[in-house]
VEXTORFI-255972 format. One line per 5 residues: number of its first residue (from 1); for each residue y, z, x of N, C-alpha, C. Coordinates in Angstrom, 3 decimals. Example, Ala and Ser with C-alpha at 12.3 -4.5 7.8 and 13.67 -1.06 7.14 Angstrom:
<sites>
1> -5.690,7.800,13.190,-4.500,7.800,12.300,-3.300,7.800,13.200; -2.250,7.080,12.850,-1.060,7.140,13.670,0.030,7.870,12.900
</sites>
This chain:
<sites>
1> 118.676,103.700,121.907,118.795,103.463,120.777,117.881,105.022,120.302; 118.308,105.095,119.083,117.723,106.503,118.082,116.799,105.837,118.048; 115.831,107.121,117.596,114.571,107.112,117.197,114.688,106.113,115.431; 116.036,106.614,114.500,116.097,105.831,113.353,117.024,104.411,113.769; 117.501,104.309,114.525,117.292,102.948,114.890,116.116,101.854,115.585
6> 115.869,102.319,116.098,114.615,102.044,116.134,113.257,101.796,115.022; 113.146,102.219,114.406,112.314,102.678,113.319,113.019,101.659,112.445; 114.350,101.361,112.076,114.493,99.666,111.182,114.747,98.487,111.853; 114.617,98.835,113.397,114.558,97.284,113.916,113.105,97.348,113.917; 112.233,98.174,113.777,110.415,97.966,113.211,110.262,97.261,112.363
11> 110.980,98.112,111.492,110.225,97.439,109.903,111.460,96.374,109.835; 112.244,95.855,110.556,113.052,94.789,109.989,112.165,93.536,110.746; 110.893,94.293,111.944,110.191,92.504,112.992,109.110,93.069,111.565; 108.665,93.714,111.184,107.380,93.592,110.820,107.654,93.178,109.022; 108.660,93.167,108.293,108.911,92.027,107.763,109.039,90.678,107.882
16> 109.848,89.898,109.347,109.653,88.862,109.394,108.805,88.482,109.496; 107.517,89.129,110.548,106.308,88.522,110.728,105.552,88.190,109.336; 105.839,89.003,109.061,104.970,89.351,107.165,105.226,87.547,106.978; 107.071,87.602,106.600,106.869,86.902,106.579,106.614,85.147,106.710; 106.899,85.123,108.239,106.016,84.192,109.081,104.472,83.821,108.119
21> 103.710,84.837,107.964,102.365,84.688,107.876,102.379,84.060,106.300; 103.529,84.385,105.509,102.544,84.098,103.593,103.228,82.566,104.362; 103.826,82.282,104.870,104.680,80.528,105.124,103.370,80.074,105.786; 102.207,80.637,106.768,101.281,79.563,107.332,100.786,79.705,106.329; 100.132,80.603,105.652,99.270,80.477,104.418,100.211,79.579,103.291
26> 100.213,78.907,103.412,101.344,78.070,101.875,100.746,77.661,100.962; 99.560,77.706,100.714,98.551,77.949,99.608,98.863,78.842,98.357; 99.269,79.761,99.133,98.749,80.711,98.174,100.767,80.784,98.594; 101.098,82.185,96.580,102.514,82.002,96.711,102.723,83.198,95.920; 103.856,83.877,96.131,104.318,84.988,95.504,105.288,84.819,94.027
31> 104.695,85.285,93.571,105.135,84.499,92.019,104.223,83.468,91.384; 103.780,83.297,91.635,102.464,82.084,91.306,102.082,81.893,90.358; 101.956,82.899,89.547,101.866,82.441,87.486,103.349,83.173,87.041; 104.243,82.453,87.837,105.696,82.625,86.642,105.733,82.058,85.860; 104.996,81.160,85.778,105.140,79.526,84.915,104.104,79.759,83.618
36> 103.233,79.782,84.624,101.762,79.650,83.782,101.147,80.813,83.079; 101.350,82.314,83.836,101.416,83.418,83.136,102.444,84.843,83.610; 103.098,84.879,82.416,104.772,85.394,83.652,104.299,87.142,83.545; 103.484,87.684,82.541,102.938,88.898,82.662,101.668,89.509,82.890; 101.070,88.241,84.039,99.680,89.046,84.425,99.925,89.883,85.347
41> 101.038,90.057,86.289,101.249,90.827,87.307,101.411,92.644,86.739; 102.171,92.790,85.202,102.755,93.387,84.746,101.870,94.132,83.333; 100.827,93.202,83.317,99.013,93.464,82.709,98.513,94.247,83.073; 98.409,93.906,84.762,97.262,94.039,85.773,98.126,95.777,85.969; 99.097,95.678,86.086,99.493,96.886,86.419,99.465,98.480,85.494
46> 99.875,97.606,83.913,99.679,99.214,83.300,98.259,98.995,83.219; 96.769,98.735,83.145,95.147,99.546,82.950,95.140,99.542,84.369; 95.451,99.544,85.466,95.852,100.182,87.002,96.270,101.842,86.200; 97.848,101.659,85.782,98.167,102.828,85.673,97.082,103.597,84.916; 97.271,103.233,83.587,96.015,103.810,82.426,95.248,104.639,83.272
51> 94.222,103.852,83.577,92.867,104.378,84.787,93.398,105.325,85.254; 94.341,105.037,86.521,95.275,105.953,87.340,94.777,107.057,86.472; 95.398,107.076,85.439,96.292,108.571,84.918,94.648,109.233,84.024; 93.434,108.630,84.320,92.372,109.178,83.795,91.532,109.457,84.581; 91.458,108.953,85.911,91.015,109.031,87.540,91.325,109.478,88.515
56> 92.215,110.541,88.871,93.037,109.333,90.300,92.559,108.945,90.871; 91.086,109.180,91.999,89.848,108.636,92.486,89.991,106.796,92.348; 90.134,106.612,91.439,89.920,105.253,90.878,90.746,104.255,91.992; 92.640,104.809,92.340,93.411,103.783,92.992,92.922,103.719,94.735; 91.567,104.649,94.545,90.821,104.541,96.264,89.742,103.308,96.066
61> 89.583,103.680,94.653,88.234,102.852,94.383,88.330,101.672,94.438; 89.545,100.569,94.014,90.356,99.909,93.480,91.221,98.810,95.530; 91.663,99.981,95.563,91.798,99.521,97.357,90.352,98.805,98.168; 89.325,99.624,98.360,88.304,99.710,98.819,87.443,98.156,98.194; 87.678,98.094,96.610,87.367,97.004,96.567,87.390,95.885,96.743
66> 88.857,95.836,97.166,89.681,94.676,97.517,89.129,94.093,98.318; 89.198,95.063,99.519,88.810,95.254,101.596,87.450,95.111,101.082; 86.449,95.537,100.785,84.699,95.262,100.592,84.574,93.947,100.078; 85.038,92.888,99.066,85.973,91.458,98.717,85.641,90.381,99.658; 86.734,90.611,100.350,87.507,90.114,101.099,86.603,90.202,103.155
71> 85.918,91.137,103.332,85.187,91.297,104.433,84.585,90.176,104.152; 83.845,89.670,102.945,82.408,89.060,102.722,82.996,87.836,102.180; 82.588,86.730,102.749,83.005,85.007,102.376,85.053,85.112,101.828; 85.099,86.217,102.207,86.857,86.450,102.149,87.460,86.809,100.296; 88.359,86.557,100.068,89.132,87.511,99.223,88.847,86.654,98.367
76> 87.700,86.510,97.564,86.942,85.380,96.159,86.187,86.263,95.381; 86.368,87.486,95.244,86.020,87.920,93.491,84.663,88.025,93.908; 83.828,87.731,95.158,82.510,87.602,94.682,81.945,89.354,94.724; 82.768,89.981,95.271,82.438,91.829,94.821,82.042,91.687,93.922; 82.650,91.175,92.180,82.317,91.950,91.344,81.277,90.854,90.702
81> 80.805,90.070,90.933,79.521,89.409,90.547,77.926,90.521,90.725; 77.614,90.178,89.217,76.400,90.911,89.020,75.368,90.025,89.460; 74.072,90.793,89.632,73.126,90.425,90.198,72.240,90.366,89.320; 71.537,89.318,89.820,70.573,88.152,88.322,69.097,88.713,88.618; 68.533,88.431,88.236,66.166,88.609,88.172,66.162,87.570,89.524
86> 66.920,86.452,89.919,67.025,85.924,90.634,67.858,85.983,92.215; 68.672,87.015,91.895,69.349,87.020,93.526,69.926,88.400,93.034; 69.827,89.021,94.315,70.762,90.682,94.384,71.806,90.126,94.781; 73.331,90.780,94.329,74.667,90.129,94.453,74.761,91.550,95.450; 76.324,91.318,95.977,76.810,91.922,97.641,77.014,93.853,96.418
91> 77.631,93.971,95.115,77.906,95.295,94.900,77.037,95.882,94.960; 75.780,94.835,95.110,73.867,95.965,95.524,73.989,96.135,96.873; 74.358,95.604,97.362,73.804,96.066,99.131,74.265,97.435,99.391; 73.154,97.730,100.155,73.264,99.141,100.575,74.794,99.495,101.072; 76.085,98.573,101.514,76.756,98.633,102.287,77.840,99.263,101.688
96> 77.854,98.549,99.468,78.721,99.170,98.428,77.761,100.003,97.465; 76.729,100.325,97.447,76.156,100.665,96.209,75.017,101.867,97.195; 75.838,103.449,96.709,76.563,103.435,95.334,78.226,103.795,95.119; 78.825,103.715,96.727,80.423,103.856,97.252,80.791,103.482,96.103; 81.104,101.901,95.788,81.905,100.915,94.734,82.055,101.582,93.587
101> 83.484,101.198,93.232,83.863,101.966,92.074,84.910,101.591,91.534; 85.460,101.620,90.265,86.873,100.695,90.113,86.640,98.839,89.063; 85.305,98.545,88.890,84.964,97.523,88.280,85.115,97.532,87.129; 85.037,98.420,85.866,85.486,98.634,84.905,87.000,98.412,84.672; 88.143,98.903,86.164,89.129,98.712,85.700,89.226,97.409,85.335
106> 88.711,96.371,86.218,89.149,95.251,86.520,88.762,94.245,85.875; 87.306,95.169,84.763,86.858,94.011,83.509,88.295,94.643,82.932; 88.766,95.306,82.468,89.814,95.582,80.874,91.006,94.501,81.629; 91.277,94.680,82.654,92.481,93.857,83.098,92.002,93.018,83.088; 90.905,92.348,83.475,91.005,90.918,82.820,90.575,89.960,81.753
111> 89.732,91.186,80.514,90.508,91.279,79.674,91.480,90.690,78.871; 92.541,91.653,78.898,93.763,91.854,78.850,94.927,89.971,79.293; 94.238,90.090,80.613,94.774,89.141,81.021,94.510,87.580,80.425; 93.194,87.315,79.749,92.544,86.887,79.126,93.557,86.287,77.671; 93.400,87.780,77.049,93.939,87.265,76.136,95.352,86.600,76.059
116> 96.431,87.197,77.100,97.633,86.234,77.143,97.377,85.110,77.633; 96.533,84.969,78.570,96.650,83.224,79.266,95.520,82.746,79.515; 94.745,82.612,78.570,92.868,82.304,79.254,92.767,81.554,79.817; 91.896,81.405,80.843,91.649,80.475,81.696,92.408,80.382,82.803; 93.357,80.905,83.035,94.701,80.554,84.311,94.628,81.728,85.552
121> 94.018,83.188,85.302,94.408,84.010,86.696,93.522,84.455,86.957; 92.709,84.111,87.830,91.480,84.422,88.641,91.095,86.076,89.029; 89.796,86.152,89.178,89.708,87.777,89.077,90.227,88.051,90.839; 89.779,87.479,91.828,90.234,87.685,92.854,91.149,87.810,93.026; 92.682,87.213,92.599,93.905,88.014,92.380,94.165,89.421,91.756
126> 93.310,89.137,90.327,93.532,90.734,89.700,92.951,91.916,90.805; 92.480,91.082,91.144,91.940,92.577,92.702,92.778,92.284,93.724; 93.310,91.914,94.234,94.522,91.905,94.809,96.029,92.879,94.370; 96.475,92.252,93.337,97.142,93.116,91.881,96.863,94.374,92.078; 95.547,94.345,91.943,95.282,95.776,91.471,95.149,96.847,92.320
131> 95.257,96.424,93.921,95.279,97.086,95.049,96.172,97.413,95.153; 97.110,96.304,95.224,98.732,97.048,95.341,99.455,97.987,94.478; 99.333,98.029,92.820,98.860,98.318,91.931,98.679,100.025,92.676; 97.773,100.129,93.550,96.994,101.428,93.602,97.259,102.143,94.297; 98.038,101.227,95.931,98.804,102.175,96.924,99.462,102.631,96.352
136> 100.534,101.706,95.495,102.196,101.684,95.126,101.755,103.311,94.442; 101.508,102.909,93.514,100.701,104.624,92.241,100.039,105.900,93.549; 99.794,106.077,94.375,98.985,107.066,95.240,100.547,107.216,96.047; 101.999,106.410,96.029,102.892,106.598,96.961,103.126,105.929,98.244; 102.344,104.573,98.358,102.704,103.770,99.837,103.678,102.226,99.020
141> 103.492,102.055,100.296,104.893,100.748,99.525,104.511,99.934,98.459; 105.171,99.090,97.958,104.871,98.194,96.765,105.033,97.306,98.077; 104.156,95.828,97.795,104.889,95.024,98.442,104.263,93.297,97.545; 104.684,92.187,97.270,104.549,91.253,96.703,103.177,90.610,97.082; 102.211,90.000,96.511,100.946,90.101,96.526,101.010,87.909,96.306
146> 101.353,87.221,97.333,101.063,85.884,97.587,99.627,85.727,96.924; 99.478,84.726,95.319,98.263,84.116,94.775,98.176,82.991,94.339; 96.745,83.188,93.941,96.964,81.599,93.639,95.035,81.568,94.768; 94.677,82.138,94.414,93.111,82.294,94.803,92.523,81.890,93.513; 91.301,81.235,94.268,90.529,81.030,93.268,88.615,81.384,92.802
151> 88.512,82.062,92.136,87.211,82.715,92.424,85.858,81.864,92.947; 85.241,83.103,93.969,83.792,82.223,94.768,82.825,82.155,93.223; 82.165,80.996,94.016,80.340,81.287,92.985,79.188,81.453,93.689; 79.555,82.661,95.256,78.327,83.415,95.765,78.365,84.067,96.038; 77.077,85.314,95.679,77.442,86.475,96.418,75.861,86.908,96.906
156> 75.552,87.157,97.573,74.473,87.724,98.156,74.607,89.453,98.689; 73.818,90.063,98.545,73.735,91.413,99.372,73.288,91.794,100.803; 72.561,90.257,101.200,72.678,90.316,102.317,73.735,89.779,103.152; 74.348,89.426,102.613,75.516,89.481,103.379,76.874,90.121,103.618; 76.427,90.804,102.502,77.733,91.971,102.513,76.867,93.052,103.839
161> 76.045,93.042,104.298,75.284,94.480,105.489,75.466,93.454,106.163; 75.869,92.295,106.427,75.821,92.354,107.678,77.707,92.262,107.543; 78.280,91.735,106.671,79.769,91.853,107.095,80.420,92.766,107.460; 80.640,93.229,106.474,81.133,95.409,105.949,80.724,96.054,107.572; 81.696,96.405,107.924,81.655,97.297,109.106,81.041,98.653,108.481
166> 79.755,98.992,108.872,79.433,100.679,108.504,80.445,101.392,108.806; 80.273,103.105,108.477,80.867,104.730,108.990,80.361,104.962,110.413; 79.325,103.714,111.052,78.699,104.519,112.219,79.700,103.867,112.998; 80.196,102.704,112.442,80.725,102.113,114.387,81.351,102.457,115.175; 81.338,101.861,116.270,82.169,102.314,117.343,83.475,101.537,117.614
171> 84.762,101.952,118.053,85.823,101.113,118.150,85.704,100.062,119.057; 85.007,99.512,119.763,85.334,98.484,119.991,84.232,97.157,119.182; 83.229,98.280,118.302,82.442,97.547,117.243,83.809,97.181,116.155; 84.740,98.122,115.671,85.470,97.924,114.505,86.652,97.154,114.978; 86.803,96.953,116.302,87.839,96.093,116.682,86.937,94.595,116.759
176> 86.575,94.743,116.798,85.276,93.031,116.763,85.492,92.467,115.534; 84.749,93.690,114.209,84.556,93.047,113.159,86.004,92.634,112.465; 87.380,93.569,112.933,88.098,93.153,112.635,88.775,91.919,113.423; 88.709,91.013,114.408,89.325,89.995,115.411,87.941,88.906,114.315; 86.987,89.746,113.919,86.185,88.075,113.393,86.978,87.532,112.016
181> 87.545,88.742,111.185,88.508,88.404,110.341,89.738,87.317,110.121; 90.465,87.692,111.608,90.900,87.331,112.009,92.442,88.289,112.028; 91.958,89.620,112.341,92.770,90.595,111.848,92.800,91.376,113.618; 93.774,92.171,114.003,94.064,92.469,115.076,93.366,94.003,115.624; 93.530,94.324,116.483,92.916,95.965,116.429,94.201,96.879,116.119
186> 94.986,96.803,116.086,96.501,97.549,115.481,96.074,97.012,114.196; 96.008,96.165,113.773,96.025,96.268,112.255,94.563,96.552,112.179; 93.428,97.036,112.504,92.546,97.566,112.251,92.679,99.720,112.404; 93.512,99.656,113.091,93.864,101.002,112.870,94.524,101.686,111.833; 95.273,100.760,111.690,96.530,100.618,110.502,95.754,100.995,109.384
191> 94.871,99.601,109.163,94.100,99.544,107.661,92.808,100.619,107.897; 92.424,101.249,108.832,91.712,102.696,108.317,92.376,103.775,108.121; 93.775,103.614,108.389,94.627,104.819,107.443,94.053,104.360,105.618; 93.874,103.635,105.395,93.368,103.356,103.613,92.380,104.771,103.161; 91.618,105.430,104.033,91.127,106.750,104.145,91.616,107.822,103.916
196> 93.186,107.893,103.948,94.000,108.792,103.079,93.369,108.956,101.634; 92.606,108.173,101.282,92.499,108.337,99.615,91.219,108.022,99.477; 90.275,108.485,98.617,89.639,108.443,98.030,88.385,109.619,98.833; 86.945,109.215,98.087,86.181,110.321,98.833,84.972,109.462,99.210; 83.784,110.216,100.053,82.588,109.566,100.858,81.404,109.855,100.145
201> 80.329,109.568,100.581,79.111,109.888,100.131,78.403,110.689,100.859; 78.239,111.790,100.890,77.143,112.297,101.988,76.770,111.731,103.049; 76.001,111.182,102.522,74.760,110.255,103.414,76.056,109.224,104.350; 77.101,108.934,104.229,77.572,107.773,104.624,77.323,108.844,106.118; 77.769,110.311,106.594,78.479,110.930,107.757,77.642,112.355,107.797
206> 76.102,112.469,107.751,75.303,113.625,107.422,74.705,113.772,108.286; 74.857,112.110,109.363,74.177,112.363,110.386,74.962,113.205,111.549; 76.363,113.229,111.206,76.962,113.580,112.225,76.815,115.552,112.930; 76.052,115.814,111.429,75.977,117.603,110.941,74.456,117.353,111.519; 73.350,116.515,111.255,72.381,117.558,111.279,71.722,116.717,112.611
211> 71.875,115.361,112.782,70.960,114.209,113.723,71.457,113.867,114.163; 73.073,113.962,114.847,73.716,113.340,115.853,72.816,112.208,116.882; 71.797,113.174,117.564,70.861,112.012,118.732,70.133,113.434,118.788; 69.313,113.168,120.053,68.110,113.595,119.696,68.118,114.387,120.525; 69.379,115.113,121.825,69.484,116.436,121.995,70.612,117.437,121.313
216> 71.029,116.414,120.703,72.408,117.303,120.055,72.518,117.420,118.193; 72.328,118.075,117.406,72.407,117.967,116.219,74.128,117.606,115.388; 74.636,118.935,116.055,75.962,117.701,115.577,77.084,116.779,116.073; 77.352,116.608,115.961,78.883,115.970,116.690,79.153,116.408,117.111; 79.509,116.827,118.856,80.632,117.821,119.331,82.143,117.400,119.429
221> 82.725,116.031,118.685,83.635,115.759,118.451,84.489,116.036,117.103; 83.525,117.068,116.886,83.863,117.594,114.992,84.416,118.804,115.179; 85.227,118.879,114.400,85.916,120.525,114.630,85.001,121.379,114.004; 84.838,122.253,114.718,83.425,123.307,114.062,83.737,123.574,112.468; 85.480,124.217,112.467,85.543,124.560,110.977,85.279,123.556,109.866
226> 85.857,122.500,110.822,85.561,121.512,109.027,84.477,121.352,108.825; 83.060,120.953,110.144,81.789,120.521,109.818,81.649,121.896,109.467; 81.072,123.366,109.586,81.012,124.284,108.543,81.244,123.431,107.087; 83.014,123.320,106.800,83.039,123.035,105.651,81.798,122.021,105.250; 81.460,121.469,105.619,81.242,119.723,105.062,79.890,120.082,104.772
231> 79.356,121.250,105.577,77.826,121.798,105.942,77.276,122.224,104.101; 78.498,122.419,104.133,78.552,123.857,102.304,78.681,122.036,101.486; 79.075,121.694,101.268,78.969,120.609,100.583,78.196,119.478,100.470; 78.083,119.228,101.423,76.393,118.427,102.113,75.506,119.147,103.099; 74.508,119.974,102.233,73.563,120.704,102.239,72.294,119.948,103.194
236> 71.958,120.273,104.010,70.747,119.232,104.628,69.559,118.919,104.107; 68.889,118.397,103.714,67.719,118.119,103.084,67.793,117.784,101.846; 69.498,117.862,101.457,69.596,117.777,99.917,69.117,116.014,99.287; 68.548,115.919,98.256,68.253,114.475,97.709,68.881,114.299,97.258; 70.313,114.667,96.485,71.553,114.271,96.154,71.728,113.189,96.459
241> 72.183,111.642,95.950,72.190,110.369,97.043,74.298,110.733,96.333; 74.506,111.136,95.352,75.977,111.340,94.683,76.691,112.494,95.644; 76.735,112.909,95.610,76.981,114.012,96.607,78.194,113.165,97.379; 79.679,113.811,97.179,80.881,113.461,97.574,81.614,114.398,98.360; 82.404,114.074,99.752,83.274,115.315,99.874,84.565,114.190,99.784
246> 86.157,114.436,99.720,86.672,113.981,100.429,87.332,113.273,101.160; 87.887,111.911,101.748,88.620,111.648,102.984,89.451,112.369,103.755; 90.528,112.332,102.422,91.586,113.477,103.464,91.683,114.816,102.348; 91.560,115.694,102.797,91.184,116.944,101.950,92.633,117.294,101.774; 93.681,117.550,102.012,94.831,117.668,102.183,95.430,117.661,101.285
251> 94.998,115.753,101.175,95.662,115.159,99.918,95.029,113.805,99.616; 93.945,114.265,98.705,93.346,113.210,98.956,93.571,112.249,97.659; 94.795,112.152,96.629,95.054,111.244,96.065,96.666,110.566,96.375; 97.138,110.643,97.870,98.020,110.174,98.444,98.297,109.439,99.456; 98.787,108.724,99.611,99.100,107.363,100.355,100.093,107.785,101.380
256> 99.388,108.990,102.455,100.360,109.211,103.191,99.448,108.884,104.706; 100.115,109.571,105.799,99.230,109.570,107.170,98.585,111.047,107.639; 98.134,111.500,106.236,97.306,113.076,106.428,95.510,112.036,107.219; 95.901,110.768,106.873,95.081,110.637,107.670,94.413,110.519,109.261; 95.482,110.286,109.969,95.990,110.215,111.491,96.170,111.232,112.140
261> 96.614,112.576,110.712,96.709,113.722,110.971,95.138,114.336,111.409; 94.471,114.330,110.751,92.992,114.533,110.395,92.411,113.905,111.828; 92.139,112.542,112.393,91.991,112.127,113.634,92.662,112.760,114.797; 92.794,112.888,114.649,94.140,113.294,115.646,93.549,115.359,116.476; 92.999,115.701,114.625,92.352,116.805,114.901,91.345,117.445,114.791
266> 90.722,116.216,114.905,89.316,116.159,115.133,88.491,116.356,114.227; 89.166,115.957,113.078,88.663,116.086,111.562,88.964,114.608,110.873; 88.324,113.542,111.569,87.851,112.438,111.026,86.836,112.559,110.116; 86.136,111.867,108.712,85.110,112.159,108.586,83.864,111.098,108.719; 84.072,110.425,108.985,82.960,109.629,109.686,83.466,108.689,111.024
271> 82.186,108.267,111.936,82.457,108.004,113.338,83.266,107.028,113.289; 83.464,106.070,112.230,84.222,105.354,112.761,85.594,105.676,112.185; 85.748,106.450,111.883,87.327,107.581,111.892,87.760,107.883,113.449; 86.961,109.267,113.791,87.117,109.779,114.730,86.660,108.612,115.841; 86.475,108.128,116.640,86.088,106.676,117.239,87.840,106.711,117.438
276> 88.911,106.207,117.194,89.685,105.646,117.274,90.572,106.908,118.524; 90.296,107.764,118.979,90.827,108.050,119.215,89.863,108.319,120.543; 88.606,107.667,120.863,87.831,107.068,122.073,88.555,105.711,123.136; 89.747,105.443,122.512,90.594,104.389,123.647,91.668,104.718,123.198; 92.383,104.252,124.448,93.571,105.081,124.834,94.150,103.993,123.980
281> 94.671,102.629,123.361,95.159,101.732,122.357,95.510,102.754,121.300; 94.059,102.557,120.612,93.985,102.902,119.058,94.194,104.160,119.744; 93.679,105.759,120.438,95.027,106.659,120.053,95.994,106.710,120.250; 96.583,105.538,120.913,98.272,106.209,120.571,98.705,105.629,119.202; 97.660,104.315,118.370,98.182,104.219,117.315,98.399,105.655,116.526
286> 97.847,105.819,116.790,97.282,106.754,115.796,98.187,108.081,116.052; 98.666,108.667,117.194,99.512,109.722,117.335,101.124,108.905,116.338; 101.381,107.504,117.151,102.441,107.046,116.390,102.675,107.088,114.779; 101.554,106.597,114.377,101.436,106.932,113.316,101.544,107.637,112.547; 100.722,108.804,112.626,100.731,110.187,112.106,102.286,110.822,112.299
291> 102.877,110.427,113.641,104.610,110.500,113.977,105.518,110.048,112.972; 105.483,108.883,112.158,106.059,107.590,112.028,105.348,107.547,110.335; 105.207,108.031,109.544,105.095,107.998,107.882,106.154,107.091,107.182; 106.951,106.250,107.346,107.678,105.012,106.707,107.241,103.801,107.221; 107.005,104.180,108.985,106.547,102.942,109.920,105.476,102.504,109.527
296> 104.406,103.713,109.256,102.841,103.612,109.131,102.650,102.797,108.447; 103.803,103.456,106.668,103.348,102.582,104.914,104.190,101.348,105.075; 105.051,100.493,105.693,105.430,99.467,105.774,104.451,98.718,107.132; 103.855,98.839,107.869,102.518,97.941,108.548,101.787,97.636,107.816; 101.444,99.404,106.788,100.170,99.297,105.830,100.297,98.318,105.228
301> 101.303,98.030,104.535,101.705,96.556,103.936,101.352,95.412,104.164; 101.968,95.500,104.974,102.050,94.243,105.390,100.540,93.632,106.480; 100.239,94.529,106.500,98.251,94.715,106.671,97.633,94.188,105.520; 97.975,94.495,104.569,97.774,94.838,103.248,97.292,92.927,102.910; 98.699,92.285,103.331,98.576,91.525,102.896,98.456,89.997,103.630
306> 98.124,90.950,104.781,97.123,89.251,105.312,95.685,89.413,105.273; 95.449,90.891,105.631,93.753,90.780,105.253,93.904,90.474,103.626; 94.861,90.188,102.409,94.133,89.438,101.074,94.056,87.914,101.564; 94.432,87.177,102.533,94.744,86.133,102.396,93.706,85.620,103.404; 92.394,85.921,103.749,91.337,86.138,104.544,90.543,85.537,103.562
311> 89.630,83.836,103.838,88.988,83.386,103.385,89.306,82.679,102.527; 90.266,82.916,101.656,90.833,81.717,100.047,90.073,80.720,99.512; 89.369,80.998,98.941,89.654,79.884,98.005,90.265,79.136,96.731; 91.259,78.034,97.356,92.047,77.422,96.360,91.247,76.166,96.190; 92.454,75.285,95.053,92.176,74.404,94.811,90.206,74.463,93.608
316> 89.731,72.805,94.155,88.975,72.813,92.969,87.765,73.138,94.127; 87.785,74.250,95.195,87.061,74.754,95.575,86.113,75.950,95.020; 87.037,76.857,94.400,86.574,77.551,93.093,86.849,77.479,91.644; 86.351,78.192,91.284,86.732,78.395,89.817,87.397,79.718,89.248; 88.045,78.942,88.091,88.537,80.762,87.444,87.794,81.467,86.048
321> 87.035,82.231,86.935,85.599,82.831,86.226,86.247,83.435,84.265; 85.455,83.729,83.279,85.746,83.657,82.069,85.564,85.517,81.810; 84.481,85.462,82.755,84.214,87.154,82.865,83.589,87.085,83.910; 84.499,88.320,84.802,84.557,88.165,86.686,83.316,89.064,87.063; 82.422,89.276,86.264,80.795,89.502,86.881,79.617,88.370,86.531
326> 79.986,87.231,85.968,79.452,86.004,85.453,79.859,84.974,86.258; 78.937,84.602,86.755,79.647,82.932,87.315,79.734,82.395,85.695; 81.442,81.220,86.177,81.035,80.594,85.273,80.117,79.255,85.022
</sites>
């Protein structure tokens, strides 16, 4: 069987699996707002596009927002809620602050959607739409987003710290974190490819440069030339917590397989990236993804759809927030 025929077969299989998964998650529906707010997805896409034109890095920020939302209490927009004097919310957890960005894009999209259809479209759905639009704008495959999520009413910084896998995780820890959310190890590797866009704070990986362990200052699995470049961007002893680097320097604003190429060259930025080569199954998936850009894009879209249905709140269990930052 030729590689083209094999890839086409695999793509068809992925589509069928994705469709079956959506049937099982019947509480969410593609085109959910067709009758109640037919312009909702167009409005969100327009706001995301405008933001992307101003700052291409916001696309990665919105994808990350969606991921960090879904891994804590499910995809219920709890990551968007502001802290109060009585409660420290998810967005102010060390796992999210100062890394997360794109909140203002969701605010603008919500304002425009509310002007068109007041009290109809949830913040959780807007965030899911925005993540999809960001992937599409950066060269990834567009996909249908099943909608009908309600917004949650609880957001706790402590839960974010406990639920989000840190950049220091090894492959076993990552695999378990994703299994805990109903995602497979292969989907973990597939979704790790989101690191092909965006940036990371130096504090997330500086231990690999200066304090790897008690006997070795620098992580030996890190390419020496790349490590030298990172040290110039992230000087030892710097007190600037806002220092950032691109996670995939060759194409930081394009959803492509550059991430996997980097990992194979020992240029994975985080421990949680480079660790994918320490396990035979995940290393094989990294190689396959690097060699099959179109196949990975398809797998990534399917995995995003599945991730977007983690722990969704529907019916009377949630609400439609008037302001994404504040519980009604």
